[in-house]
C-alpha positions in Angstrom: -24.1 -52.1 10.7 -24.6 -53.3 14.9 -28.3 -53.7 15.6 -27.4 -54.3 19.3 -25.7 -50.9 19.6 -27.9 -48.4 22.3 -26.2 -45.2 23.5 -27.4 -42.8 26.0 -26.0 -39.6 27.0 -24.8 -39.2 30.8 -24.0 -36.1 32.4 -22.7 -35.5 35.7 -24.4 -31.8 37.1 -22.9 -29.9 39.8 -23.5 -26.4 40.2 -23.7 -26.3 35.9 -27.4 -26.7 36.1 -27.8 -22.8 34.2 -25.2 -23.8 31.8 -26.4 -27.2 30.9 -29.9 -25.6 30.5 -28.8 -23.3 28.0 -27.2 -25.9 26.1 -29.9 -29.1 26.5 -31.7 -27.8 22.9 -28.0 -28.9 21.0 -27.9 -31.9 22.7 -31.4 -33.0 22.0 -30.7 -32.3 18.2 -28.6 -35.4 18.8 -31.6 -37.3 19.3 -30.1 -39.6 21.8 -31.5 -40.4 25.2 -29.9 -38.3 28.1 -29.6 -39.0 31.6 -28.6 -36.2 34.1 -27.2 -37.3 37.3 -28.2 -34.4 39.7 -24.6 -34.4 41.8 -26.4 -32.7 45.2 -27.7 -29.6 43.4 -29.3 -27.1 46.3 -31.8 -25.2 45.1 -32.3 -23.3 42.5 -29.9 -25.4 40.2 -31.7 -28.3 41.6 -34.9 -27.2 40.2 -33.3 -26.2 36.7 -32.7 -29.7 36.2 -36.0 -31.0 37.4 -37.2 -28.9 34.9 -35.7 -30.6 32.0 -37.2 -34.3 32.7 -39.4 -35.2 29.6 -39.6 -38.2 28.0 -36.1 -38.5 26.4 -34.2 -36.7 29.8 -33.8 -38.9 32.8 -32.7 -37.3 36.2 -31.5 -38.9 38.8 -30.1 -37.9 41.9 -27.7 -37.7 45.0 -29.0 -36.3 47.9 -25.6 -34.7 48.6 -23.0 -33.6 46.5 -20.9 -37.2 46.4 -18.3 -35.9 43.6 -17.5 -36.9 40.0 -16.5 -40.0 39.9 -19.5 -41.4 41.7 -22.0 -39.6 39.9 -20.8 -41.0 36.4 -20.7 -44.4 37.9 -24.2 -44.0 39.0 -25.1 -42.5 36.2 -23.1 -45.9 34.1 -25.0 -48.5 36.5 -28.4 -46.8 35.8 -28.0 -47.0 32.0 -26.9 -50.0 31.8 -29.8 -51.5 34.1 -31.8 -49.8 31.4 -30.5 -51.9 28.7 -28.3 -49.3 27.1 -25.0 -50.7 25.6 -23.1 -47.6 25.3 -22.8 -44.2 27.3 -21.4 -41.4 26.1 -20.2 -39.2 28.9 -20.1 -35.1 28.3 -19.3 -33.0 31.2 -22.1 -30.1 32.0 -19.9 -26.8 32.0 -20.1 -26.4 28.2 -16.2 -26.6 28.0 -16.4 -29.3 24.8 -18.1 -29.0 21.5 -21.6 -30.5 21.7 -21.6 -30.3 18.1 -19.5 -33.4 17.6 -21.7 -35.7 19.9 -22.6 -37.5 17.1 -19.3 -37.6 15.1 -18.0 -39.4 19.0 -21.5 -42.0 18.2 -20.9 -42.8 15.2 -17.3 -44.0 16.1 -18.7 -45.6 18.7 -21.3 -47.8 16.8 -18.0 -48.1 14.5 -15.6 -49.9 17.1 -18.2 -51.2 20.0 -15.5 -52.7 22.1 -13.4 -49.6 22.2 -13.5 -47.2 24.3 -13.5 -44.0 22.0 -11.9 -40.8 24.5 -11.5 -36.9 23.0 -8.4 -35.3 22.3 -9.0 -31.9 23.6 -7.9 -29.2 21.0 -7.7 -26.0 23.2 -9.2 -22.7 22.0 -7.7 -21.0 25.3 -6.4 -22.5 28.5 -4.8 -21.6 31.8 -1.2 -22.3 31.4 -1.5 -23.9 35.1 -4.1 -26.2 34.2 -2.1 -27.0 31.2 0.9 -27.7 32.9 -1.0 -30.0 35.4 -2.8 -31.8 32.7 0.8 -32.7 31.0 2.1 -33.7 34.5 -0.5 -36.2 34.6 -0.8 -37.3 30.8 2.9 -38.3 31.2 2.1 -40.7 34.1 -0.4 -42.1 32.7 1.6 -42.9 29.7 3.9 -44.6 32.1 1.2 -46.8 34.0 -0.3 -47.7 30.1 3.4 -48.7 29.2 2.5 -46.6 25.9 5.5 -44.2 24.1 2.9 -41.7 23.3 1.6 -38.8 25.8 -2.2 -39.8 26.5 -4.8 -37.3 27.6 -6.6 -38.9 30.2 -9.1 -36.0 31.6 -11.1 -35.2 28.8 -14.6 -35.0 29.6 -16.4 -36.0 26.3 -15.9 -40.5 25.9 -18.0 -43.4 24.5 -17.7 -46.1 27.3 -19.0 -49.8 26.0 -20.7 -50.4 29.4 -20.7 -54.3 29.4 -17.3 -54.1 30.4 -17.0 -50.6 32.4 -20.1 -51.9 34.3 -17.8 -55.0 34.8 -14.9 -53.3 35.9 -16.9 -50.8 38.7 -18.6 -53.7 40.2 -14.9 -55.7 40.4 -13.2 -52.7 42.1 -13.8 -48.9 43.3 -12.8 -46.1 40.9 -12.2 -43.0 42.2 -15.3 -40.8 43.6 -13.9 -37.2 42.5 -11.8 -35.8 39.7 -9.3 -39.0 39.4 -12.0 -41.1 38.0 -11.6 -40.2 34.5 -7.8 -40.7 34.6 -7.8 -44.3 36.7 -10.9 -45.7 34.8 -9.0 -44.9 31.7 -6.3 -47.1 32.7 -8.0 -50.2 34.3 -10.3 -50.9 31.1 -7.2 -50.9 29.0 -5.3 -52.7 31.8 -8.4 -54.9 31.5 -8.3 -55.6 27.7 -10.2 -52.7 26.7 -8.3 -50.8 23.4 -8.4 -46.9 23.4 -9.3 -44.6 20.4 -8.8 -41.1 20.4 -10.5 -38.5 18.3 -9.8 -34.9 18.1 -12.1 -32.4 20.4 -13.0 -28.5 20.4 -12.9 -27.2 23.8 -13.0 -23.7 25.3 -12.9 -22.8 28.7 -15.5 -20.0 29.6 -14.0 -16.9 30.7 -16.9 -17.1 33.8 -16.6 -20.7 34.4 -17.3 -22.1 37.5 -14.6 -25.2 38.4 -15.8 -27.7 40.7 -11.8 -28.7 40.9 -10.3 -28.6 44.5 -6.5 -27.7 44.1 -6.0 -29.2 47.3 -8.6 -32.3 47.5 -8.4 -33.4 44.1 -4.4 -32.9 43.5 -3.8 -35.1 46.9 -6.1 -37.6 45.4 -4.6 -37.4 41.8 -1.3 -37.9 43.2 -2.4 -41.1 45.8 -4.3 -42.7 42.6 -1.1 -42.6 40.7 1.0 -44.3 43.3 -1.2 -46.4 43.8 -1.0 -47.3 39.8 2.4 -47.0 39.3 3.0 -49.8 42.1 0.5 -51.9 40.9 2.2 -52.0 37.3 5.6 -52.7 39.2 3.9 -55.8 40.8 2.0 -56.9 37.8 5.4 -56.2 36.1 7.2 -58.4 38.1 4.5 -61.2 37.7 4.2 -61.4 34.0 8.4 -61.5 34.3 8.2 -64.7 36.8 5.2 -66.4 34.8 7.5 -66.1 31.6 10.6 -67.3 33.0 9.8 -70.2 35.6 
């Protein structure tokens, strides 16, 4: 048993306050503290989040909308400052099966130095989103140098905070939707192993998406270009070091 293991749930929230409020009782059943990052919501959504605060729920706020990546980073830094060793990050939109939070907490306790990642099992997914995700997963597999397709965009993970915060303090990671993918790649490059476990995911029929087709796709394309160039340069460095 890992007596030093101390886990907190971190939830970035923008325009999903109603959904999060409706699910908060289910999250509380896991008996874990919760840190919500209000990503610049305006009223009435910001007021809904304020009402969720209690002895087990911490609320911090961005003065304006800064993006998922920025908010998750802010939540991780605050969780680490408060003495937590691990952060279970879950999205506020209700797509991931909240009942599986305890399972992921158990996986992380068993392997505390590993990045525990959700592998989505979709009940329904729009075709255009499936294709876009597959393309990103293909490039991630190239960047990681792994033969299998790696899902890099699932919003349910457990991060070992010591290693994650060290990486975040060393370099900037994407502030928007590229964050999930980039931090996975960079954590793996820096020595953190990955473990994937199935998670049930369902796209709500009337769900609100914060994904900007133009802005976020450009950011993700730039990210993959940058990572692939770094991968090539790192290969050249290793090759030279090996054979000189």
